[in-house]
C-alpha positions in Angstrom: 71.6 -93.8 124.2 68.3 -94.2 125.9 66.9 -91.3 123.9 67.9 -92.9 120.7 66.3 -96.2 121.7 63.1 -94.3 122.8 63.0 -92.6 119.4 63.5 -95.8 117.5 60.7 -97.6 119.5 58.4 -94.6 119.1 58.9 -94.3 115.3 56.5 -97.1 114.3 53.8 -95.7 116.6 54.1 -92.2 115.0 53.4 -93.7 111.5 49.7 -93.4 112.2 50.1 -89.9 113.4 51.9 -88.9 110.3 49.2 -90.4 108.1 46.5 -88.6 110.1 48.4 -85.3 109.8 48.8 -85.9 106.1 45.1 -86.5 105.7 44.2 -83.4 107.7 46.6 -81.2 105.7 45.5 -82.4 102.3 41.8 -82.4 103.0 41.3 -78.6 102.3 43.2 -78.8 99.1 41.1 -81.7 97.9 37.9 -79.9 98.9 38.9 -76.8 97.0 39.6 -79.0 93.9 36.2 -80.5 94.1 34.5 -77.1 94.4 36.5 -75.9 91.4 35.4 -78.9 89.4 31.7 -78.3 90.3 31.8 -74.6 89.6 33.7 -74.6 86.3 32.5 -75.8 82.9 34.8 -78.1 81.0 35.3 -77.6 77.3 33.4 -80.9 76.6 30.4 -79.6 78.7 30.6 -76.2 76.9 30.6 -77.9 73.5 27.7 -80.1 74.5 25.7 -77.1 75.7 26.4 -75.2 72.6 25.3 -78.1 70.4 22.1 -78.4 72.4 21.4 -74.7 72.0 22.0 -74.9 68.2 19.6 -77.9 67.9 17.0 -76.0 69.9 17.4 -72.9 67.7 17.1 -75.0 64.5 14.0 -76.7 65.9 12.5 -73.3 66.7 13.3 -71.9 63.3 11.9 -75.0 61.6 8.6 -74.7 63.5 8.4 -71.0 62.7 9.1 -71.6 59.0 6.4 -74.2 58.8 3.9 -71.9 60.4 4.9 -69.1 58.1 4.6 -71.3 55.0 1.1 -72.4 56.1 0.1 -68.8 56.8 1.5 -67.7 53.4 -0.5 -70.4 51.6 -3.7 -69.3 53.3 -2.8 -65.7 52.5 -2.6 -66.6 48.8 -6.0 -68.2 49.2 -7.4 -64.8 50.2 -7.3 -64.8 54.0 -6.1 -61.4 55.0 -5.4 -62.3 58.7 -3.0 -65.0 57.5 -1.1 -62.4 55.5 -0.4 -60.4 58.6 0.5 -63.6 60.5 3.0 -64.6 57.8 4.6 -61.1 58.1 4.8 -61.4 61.9 6.3 -64.8 61.6 8.9 -63.5 59.2 9.9 -60.9 61.7 10.1 -63.5 64.5 12.3 -65.7 62.3 14.6 -62.7 61.7 14.7 -62.1 65.5 15.7 -65.7 66.2 18.3 -65.6 63.6 19.8 -62.4 65.0 20.1 -63.9 68.5 23.6 -65.1 69.4 23.9 -68.8 70.2 
């Protein structure tokens, strides 16, 4: 009987211990979850990064096209160096287009 009373009186005091044990036991699981979140890329992040890469590629292609058009115009005006530059820019545009996004 005394043992039963001792257990009943000790139960409220053990509540804090159970909470502490629960915190200690679940901490590694929570830490692993945080690390997994930090190291993996979500689909939303992946889509955002792909969109950014596509915009950067389009900007690069636009800049190269404008440079090529100016060089081609100067080539038609008789500037031989600009003819070569237009050809080089054509190859550079093809190389950018061939790169995967």
